[in-house]
Structure formats: structure tokens, C-alpha cells
C-alpha positions, 0 to 999 in steps of 0.5 A: 536248086543253086544258082551261079548267083548264090556262088556270087553272093557267097563269095562276095561276102566271104571277100569282104568279110561280112556274115550273110544272113539268109533264109535260103537252104541253098547256101547251106548246101554250098557250105556243106556239101560243096565246102565253099569258103565263107566267113559265116552264114545265119540261116533265119527261119522266119514262118512270116511270109510277108517281106516287109514283116520279115524285114522288120522282124531282122531290124529289131533283132540287129538292134537289140542289145543282145547283138552287141555280144557278137559286134567284132567277134571275128576278131577275138 
């Protein structure tokens, strides 16, 4: 179920030109069904349920050399 908080988070990330990284499927509904504007959303599906481990996985992805290919991609 989409909450008003989800809409607020999406609007804030768009107004700040930020890409939202989430595992919450409600954001997909906001974007595709309700056509809400967004700078970008990455839906990250991890089977790991421990929030600390999920954070560590995401931190490792963000530190990876492969992430450099996405740096400033909005400016291109």
C-alpha cells in the first residue's frame, strides 16, 4: 500500500535531483501506474533480510569501481 510518506520521499528525491535506491515496490506503482515524476529509482532486490547486511552490500556496491560509469550520468 502506498503511503503519503512514499510520495513525499519520491518528490523530495526528484526536487533534489537524486536517485532513490529502494526495495519498496510501492515506488514502482507511483512511477509507472500513477506517472509520478522522478529523477530515478533503482529497485534493489536482496534476499538478505538483516538490515545491517543489506546496508553492507549496498555500501560495497557504491564503493565498487563499476559505479564510476554512472557518476554524473545525468549531466551527459
